[in-house]
C-alpha beads as a LAMMPS data file, in Angstrom:
LAMMPS data file: protein, C-alpha beads

182 atoms
181 bonds

1 atom types
1 bond types

-500.0 500.0 xlo xhi
-500.0 500.0 ylo yhi
-500.0 500.0 zlo zhi

Masses

1 110.0

Atoms # bond

1 1 1 199.257 -138.494 17.532
2 1 1 201.350 -137.972 20.637
3 1 1 204.737 -139.670 20.583
4 1 1 205.729 -142.077 23.360
5 1 1 207.601 -140.778 26.387
6 1 1 211.070 -142.159 27.234
7 1 1 209.477 -144.521 29.782
8 1 1 206.945 -145.716 27.215
9 1 1 209.732 -146.251 24.651
10 1 1 211.525 -148.396 27.246
11 1 1 208.360 -150.496 27.714
12 1 1 207.884 -150.756 23.928
13 1 1 211.468 -151.986 23.509
14 1 1 210.741 -154.904 25.852
15 1 1 207.386 -155.477 24.145
16 1 1 208.997 -155.597 20.697
17 1 1 211.637 -158.013 21.950
18 1 1 209.237 -160.422 23.694
19 1 1 205.873 -159.950 21.985
20 1 1 204.067 -159.422 25.303
21 1 1 204.911 -157.838 28.651
22 1 1 203.240 -158.595 31.991
23 1 1 202.337 -155.730 34.332
24 1 1 204.860 -156.981 36.890
25 1 1 207.642 -156.838 34.318
26 1 1 206.649 -153.292 33.320
27 1 1 206.946 -152.301 36.983
28 1 1 210.398 -153.866 37.206
29 1 1 211.770 -152.626 33.869
30 1 1 210.538 -149.052 34.252
31 1 1 211.001 -148.999 38.062
32 1 1 207.425 -147.789 38.618
33 1 1 204.436 -148.705 40.761
34 1 1 201.626 -150.923 39.528
35 1 1 199.304 -147.907 39.274
36 1 1 201.854 -146.095 37.079
37 1 1 202.278 -149.229 34.964
38 1 1 198.526 -149.337 34.311
39 1 1 198.572 -145.648 33.301
40 1 1 201.422 -146.340 30.884
41 1 1 199.562 -149.364 29.496
42 1 1 196.443 -147.271 28.885
43 1 1 198.494 -144.561 27.161
44 1 1 200.196 -147.096 24.864
45 1 1 196.841 -148.664 23.997
46 1 1 195.286 -145.226 23.248
47 1 1 198.241 -144.448 20.960
48 1 1 197.615 -147.742 19.148
49 1 1 201.095 -149.057 20.008
50 1 1 199.961 -152.016 22.122
51 1 1 196.910 -154.171 22.763
52 1 1 195.584 -155.289 26.131
53 1 1 195.973 -158.954 26.918
54 1 1 195.238 -160.635 30.249
55 1 1 197.856 -159.478 32.732
56 1 1 199.724 -157.084 30.462
57 1 1 200.120 -155.864 26.884
58 1 1 200.883 -157.448 23.519
59 1 1 202.158 -156.225 20.178
60 1 1 199.669 -154.717 17.751
61 1 1 201.423 -155.859 14.593
62 1 1 201.751 -159.423 15.848
63 1 1 198.333 -160.687 16.880
64 1 1 198.302 -164.066 18.572
65 1 1 199.277 -166.536 15.888
66 1 1 198.425 -170.145 15.359
67 1 1 199.239 -172.666 18.039
68 1 1 202.732 -174.149 17.934
69 1 1 201.284 -177.633 18.623
70 1 1 197.955 -177.962 16.786
71 1 1 197.806 -174.866 14.553
72 1 1 194.530 -173.511 15.973
73 1 1 194.148 -169.777 16.398
74 1 1 195.238 -168.720 19.877
75 1 1 192.859 -166.552 21.905
76 1 1 194.189 -164.233 24.607
77 1 1 191.887 -165.848 27.195
78 1 1 193.361 -169.345 26.859
79 1 1 196.820 -168.642 25.413
80 1 1 199.944 -170.213 26.856
81 1 1 203.142 -168.254 26.167
82 1 1 206.552 -169.931 26.025
83 1 1 209.838 -168.080 25.858
84 1 1 212.811 -170.199 24.837
85 1 1 216.489 -169.308 25.110
86 1 1 217.787 -167.814 21.859
87 1 1 214.321 -167.983 20.229
88 1 1 211.259 -165.879 19.677
89 1 1 208.246 -166.194 21.927
90 1 1 205.930 -169.074 21.052
91 1 1 202.187 -169.240 21.599
92 1 1 200.047 -172.294 22.274
93 1 1 196.264 -172.075 21.940
94 1 1 195.653 -173.529 25.413
95 1 1 197.339 -175.124 28.422
96 1 1 196.918 -178.574 26.856
97 1 1 199.165 -177.646 23.911
98 1 1 201.412 -175.455 26.054
99 1 1 202.203 -178.270 28.478
100 1 1 202.869 -180.671 25.596
101 1 1 205.270 -178.121 24.049
102 1 1 207.048 -177.620 27.383
103 1 1 207.586 -181.348 27.711
104 1 1 209.331 -181.395 24.306
105 1 1 212.014 -178.803 24.999
106 1 1 214.665 -178.239 27.626
107 1 1 215.565 -174.719 26.505
108 1 1 212.519 -173.024 28.064
109 1 1 213.293 -169.755 29.798
110 1 1 209.757 -168.939 30.970
111 1 1 206.142 -169.978 30.469
112 1 1 203.018 -167.943 31.218
113 1 1 199.387 -168.976 31.138
114 1 1 196.034 -167.292 31.737
115 1 1 193.693 -167.957 34.643
116 1 1 190.570 -169.494 33.096
117 1 1 188.145 -167.529 35.293
118 1 1 189.765 -164.091 35.436
119 1 1 192.155 -163.984 32.475
120 1 1 195.098 -162.943 34.653
121 1 1 198.501 -163.894 33.262
122 1 1 200.560 -166.036 35.659
123 1 1 203.692 -168.196 35.605
124 1 1 202.812 -171.703 34.432
125 1 1 204.722 -173.338 37.317
126 1 1 202.633 -171.430 39.881
127 1 1 199.266 -172.236 38.311
128 1 1 196.834 -174.930 39.420
129 1 1 195.279 -177.063 36.706
130 1 1 192.009 -178.936 36.242
131 1 1 192.525 -181.918 33.948
132 1 1 189.812 -183.545 31.855
133 1 1 186.782 -181.553 33.060
134 1 1 183.490 -181.482 31.179
135 1 1 184.373 -177.935 30.028
136 1 1 186.582 -178.122 26.961
137 1 1 186.936 -174.706 25.268
138 1 1 189.876 -175.826 23.115
139 1 1 191.873 -179.062 22.822
140 1 1 191.046 -182.384 24.481
141 1 1 191.578 -183.667 27.041
142 1 1 190.906 -180.259 28.526
143 1 1 193.492 -178.569 30.719
144 1 1 192.283 -175.391 32.422
145 1 1 194.496 -173.068 34.493
146 1 1 193.684 -171.290 37.737
147 1 1 195.682 -168.909 39.886
148 1 1 194.872 -170.735 43.131
149 1 1 194.014 -174.223 44.320
150 1 1 190.711 -173.158 45.886
151 1 1 189.306 -171.778 42.600
152 1 1 190.477 -174.878 40.748
153 1 1 188.824 -177.102 43.345
154 1 1 185.521 -175.225 43.201
155 1 1 185.545 -175.413 39.407
156 1 1 186.261 -179.146 39.511
157 1 1 183.384 -179.681 41.957
158 1 1 180.959 -178.176 39.447
159 1 1 182.429 -179.427 36.180
160 1 1 184.461 -182.491 37.074
161 1 1 188.125 -183.094 36.477
162 1 1 191.156 -183.514 38.671
163 1 1 192.990 -180.628 40.390
164 1 1 196.785 -180.819 40.114
165 1 1 199.841 -178.580 40.344
166 1 1 202.248 -177.991 37.444
167 1 1 204.150 -181.281 37.771
168 1 1 200.884 -183.174 38.169
169 1 1 199.471 -181.460 35.079
170 1 1 202.446 -182.453 32.925
171 1 1 202.366 -186.080 34.129
172 1 1 198.558 -186.277 34.098
173 1 1 198.254 -184.898 30.569
174 1 1 200.883 -187.321 29.335
175 1 1 198.933 -190.210 30.892
176 1 1 195.620 -188.968 29.471
177 1 1 197.104 -188.550 26.004
178 1 1 198.336 -192.153 26.063
179 1 1 194.819 -193.210 27.071
180 1 1 193.133 -191.176 24.319
181 1 1 195.421 -192.296 21.500
182 1 1 193.891 -194.988 19.259

Bonds

1 1 1 2
2 1 2 3
3 1 3 4
4 1 4 5
5 1 5 6
6 1 6 7
7 1 7 8
8 1 8 9
9 1 9 10
10 1 10 11
11 1 11 12
12 1 12 13
13 1 13 14
14 1 14 15
15 1 15 16
16 1 16 17
17 1 17 18
18 1 18 19
19 1 19 20
20 1 20 21
21 1 21 22
22 1 22 23
23 1 23 24
24 1 24 25
25 1 25 26
26 1 26 27
27 1 27 28
28 1 28 29
29 1 29 30
30 1 30 31
31 1 31 32
32 1 32 33
33 1 33 34
34 1 34 35
35 1 35 36
36 1 36 37
37 1 37 38
38 1 38 39
39 1 39 40
40 1 40 41
41 1 41 42
42 1 42 43
43 1 43 44
44 1 44 45
45 1 45 46
46 1 46 47
47 1 47 48
48 1 48 49
49 1 49 50
50 1 50 51
51 1 51 52
52 1 52 53
53 1 53 54
54 1 54 55
55 1 55 56
56 1 56 57
57 1 57 58
58 1 58 59
59 1 59 60
60 1 60 61
61 1 61 62
62 1 62 63
63 1 63 64
64 1 64 65
65 1 65 66
66 1 66 67
67 1 67 68
68 1 68 69
69 1 69 70
70 1 70 71
71 1 71 72
72 1 72 73
73 1 73 74
74 1 74 75
75 1 75 76
76 1 76 77
77 1 77 78
78 1 78 79
79 1 79 80
80 1 80 81
81 1 81 82
82 1 82 83
83 1 83 84
84 1 84 85
85 1 85 86
86 1 86 87
87 1 87 88
88 1 88 89
89 1 89 90
90 1 90 91
91 1 91 92
92 1 92 93
93 1 93 94
94 1 94 95
95 1 95 96
96 1 96 97
97 1 97 98
98 1 98 99
99 1 99 100
100 1 100 101
101 1 101 102
102 1 102 103
103 1 103 104
104 1 104 105
105 1 105 106
106 1 106 107
107 1 107 108
108 1 108 109
109 1 109 110
110 1 110 111
111 1 111 112
112 1 112 113
113 1 113 114
114 1 114 115
115 1 115 116
116 1 116 117
117 1 117 118
118 1 118 119
119 1 119 120
120 1 120 121
121 1 121 122
122 1 122 123
123 1 123 124
124 1 124 125
125 1 125 126
126 1 126 127
127 1 127 128
128 1 128 129
129 1 129 130
130 1 130 131
131 1 131 132
132 1 132 133
133 1 133 134
134 1 134 135
135 1 135 136
136 1 136 137
137 1 137 138
138 1 138 139
139 1 139 140
140 1 140 141
141 1 141 142
142 1 142 143
143 1 143 144
144 1 144 145
145 1 145 146
146 1 146 147
147 1 147 148
148 1 148 149
149 1 149 150
150 1 150 151
151 1 151 152
152 1 152 153
153 1 153 154
154 1 154 155
155 1 155 156
156 1 156 157
157 1 157 158
158 1 158 159
159 1 159 160
160 1 160 161
161 1 161 162
162 1 162 163
163 1 163 164
164 1 164 165
165 1 165 166
166 1 166 167
167 1 167 168
168 1 168 169
169 1 169 170
170 1 170 171
171 1 171 172
172 1 172 173
173 1 173 174
174 1 174 175
175 1 175 176
176 1 176 177
177 1 177 178
178 1 178 179
179 1 179 180
180 1 180 181
181 1 181 182
């Protein structure tokens, strides 16, 4: 097997530290174009040193673990990644659990979620959310993420739910959880 190049070792160092690396971060860390980042990603995957996840790469030896809130297995398509100061990366199975976990801690450095339609990784604060739709692939009440308001709105037209931004999703989920509790 071919050994990683210096650039690939640099990317792997970040990957080993964080557990996942977005394409944009690879571009920044290695000072390369997006096209070059995708070539490096493909090379690392072919070497068996990384796995493809929506929007970037993840560690091979650390598959997505159980959810930090409910314990369910986390799938790459719905996963919500939280990076806390002075702590390892945490994974929630879905935006529902991810938003609940964010509300519990003030030491959050970053949070990433996956677009429900396209699987693209995006910052949680920039995402648009559909709360309590009829589609519930994980925890309830459902919280689905979208990269833009238009896609979220079109989804909500077909499957119900309320379209909100990040702050609205946190407040709305909290209100829904109080409603659903016995």
